N, C-alpha and C positions, 0 to 999 in steps of 0.2 A: 184536564191537566195538558201543560205544556211544557217547550224545552226551558223555559225559565223558573219554571216549578222544580222539575227535576234535577235544574243543574243548583238550585238554592238547595236541595236536599243534599245533595254531592258534596257541596261547600259544608255543609253543615257535619256530614259524615268524616268529611277528611279533618276537621278541625276537632272532631272527637266531644262536640258539644253533647251535653246530656240529651238523650231520648232521641239522636238524631239516627235516622236509619235511612235507607235508599228504598223506598217503597217499592215491590213487586206489582203493584196494581197499575203501574205506568205503563208496562208490559203486560197486552191482553193477548190471550190465545188466537194466533193467525188471523193477527192484525197486522195490513200492509204497511202500517206506519210504525212499526216497533223497530225496523232498522233504520228509519231515518232519524227517529229519538236516538237510539243507542248511537248513531254516528254523532248526532249533534253532541250529545255527552263525551264520546271521544274527542272531538274538536277542541273542547274547554279542556280536559285534562289534558291533553297533548301541547295545546298553544300556551294555556294560561298557567297549569300545576309543572306542567315538565318544561315549558319552554324549547320545546325541539322543534328543529328544521326536518322538513320532508324526509330527508336522506338518513336523519337521526332514527326515524320512525320506521324506516327501511331496516336498518342496520342492528338496531337496539331493542327495538318492541319484541317482547316475548311473553309466554303465557305467564311466567312468575312476575314479571312487572304488572300484567293487568291483574292478577290476582292482588298485589300489593297495594295497587291503585282500589281496590273494591268495583273494580270493572268488568269482572267475570260475568255477573250476571246479564249484563246490556250486552258483553261482546259474543252472548250465546245467541243472541237476535239479530246480530250482524249476518247479512245473505254473502255466501261465499261461493266460488264457483265448485262444481263436483268434483274439478280435479285436483282440488286444495284439500290438505290435512288442517285443517283449523287451529289443533294444538298445535303445529309445527310453522305453518306458513303466514304468523302474523304480520308478516311484511304485506300483506295485502289493505291492511290498514291504511296504510300511506295511500295506495293505487285509490281508496273509495275516496280517502279526503282531498287526495290532490291528483286527481285522474290527469290534469295537462302537464302535471309536473313529473309523475312516476305511471310511466304508460304499464300496462298489463299484455304480457305475450300468452294468449292462450294456448297457443299452438304447442309452444313449448313445455307447458305445464300439462297439456294433456300427454304429449309423448312420452315425457318422465313418467306420469302414472301408467302408461302402457308398458315402458319398459320394467316397470316392477312388476308388474304381473306377468308380463313375460318371464321373469326371472328366477319365479317361484312355481314350483313344479306343481301347485294346486292354486295357484295365482287367480284372484278375481277381482273384476271391478266391483267399485261399491255398486250397491242397489240402484242408487238414483243417476250413477253415471249416466247412462245413454237416454235419460228422462229429459222431460220440459224442453224448451224453445230449441236447445243448443244441444240436446244429446245427438241429432242425426251429425251437426257438425262435429262432434266429438269421434262418431263413429268411422266418419269419413277424413279426420284428421290421422286416425290410428292405421286405416288401411292405406294413408299414401304413405304414411312410415314402413309398412310392411311391403307394399311395393319394393319402395326403394332400399331397403335394407337386405330384405330377403329373398327377392324374385330378379331374376335376369331376364329378359325378353327383348328380343330383337327388332320388335316394330309394337305401333301402338293395335293394330289388327292382332297381332300375336297374343294380347292383352286381352281383347275382347273376345278371342275365340277360348281361351283357356277359363274365363270367367264364365263361359256358357257350358262347360263342359261338369259332370261330376268331381272331377280333381279339385275343382273350386272349393266347394263346401268343404270338403276333406282338408284342404288347406287353410282354410277358415276356422274350421274346429280346431285342427291344430294350433294355430295362432291366438286362439280364445276370441273369435270376432264373429263365430258364427251364430251365436245366440242373437247377437244385435243384428247379424243382417236377417234371421228370421222374423224379429221383433218390429223391424224399420221398414223391410225392403221384400218387395215380390220376388226376388231372386238374387244371387250373386251377382250376374249379370246387371242389373239395374244397382245396387252397393258399389258398383266398380264406376259405372257410367254417373252417378251422383257423386263420387270419390273425386275424380278425375279433375284436375285443372282445367279452367274453361280451353286454352291454348293445347291441351290434348284431347279433350273430347271430340267423337266423332261420332255423329248422328246418324249417319249411315251404315258403320260397322254395328252400331248398338240395334238399330231395326233388324238388320240383317240376321245378327245371331239371336236375337229375342225371336224373331219370328222361325229359325230354323230348330232352338231350343221347343218353341211350343210345337211345331210339327212333328219332330220326335216324340214328344210326348203324347200326341195324340195316335200316332200309331202305334205306341205301345200300349195304350190303354185300348186300341183295336185288338191288337196280339192278345191282350190278356183274356178280353172277352171272348175270342174265338176259344182258347184256352179250356175256360172254364165252363164254354158254352152257353154262356149269358148272352 
């Protein structure tokens, strides 16, 4: 089945021809082609049925219109980034269709999501927020925002030092980033070094405080062994 078949079925559905129905068999479970097929159907509906411009899609498309156009089933198969709410952020369809005309600022929406998490007493990220190929990038964008808005350091070295201490994991826990730190990074120090923009990264500070942290850990283990007599 190809895009011409599904568009023909969709036309029949819109004109209410007897027996017309958009078959769910077009969309197979875990099929990488689902997104592409759904997007072609949206392109037809927007350009031919609605005759909308890209900006009209941004400003006007919402879940109610998607349902009225009988596009909710294919809409479920469109791939959205984890930082967006699919029921509310329908504007992203415009970016999928016209990426050169309607750019998407990932940083902006990652930070919006992070701010929502911080604003709630028990706020949590979505289960897949830090998963996939862009999960680490989202984590780094959150940490960049945290450093900018919640901390004051006098120098880059001071930042590296802070993230080599136990205070760092306490702060990350307070600001809901401890989980992703332990999942994706060896330590808060590595998290920091990965997240810093290139102009702020300092390999010398990273290696020095990493070595110092490892040395402290070895000394602590040795001390514990002496105490317990092992």
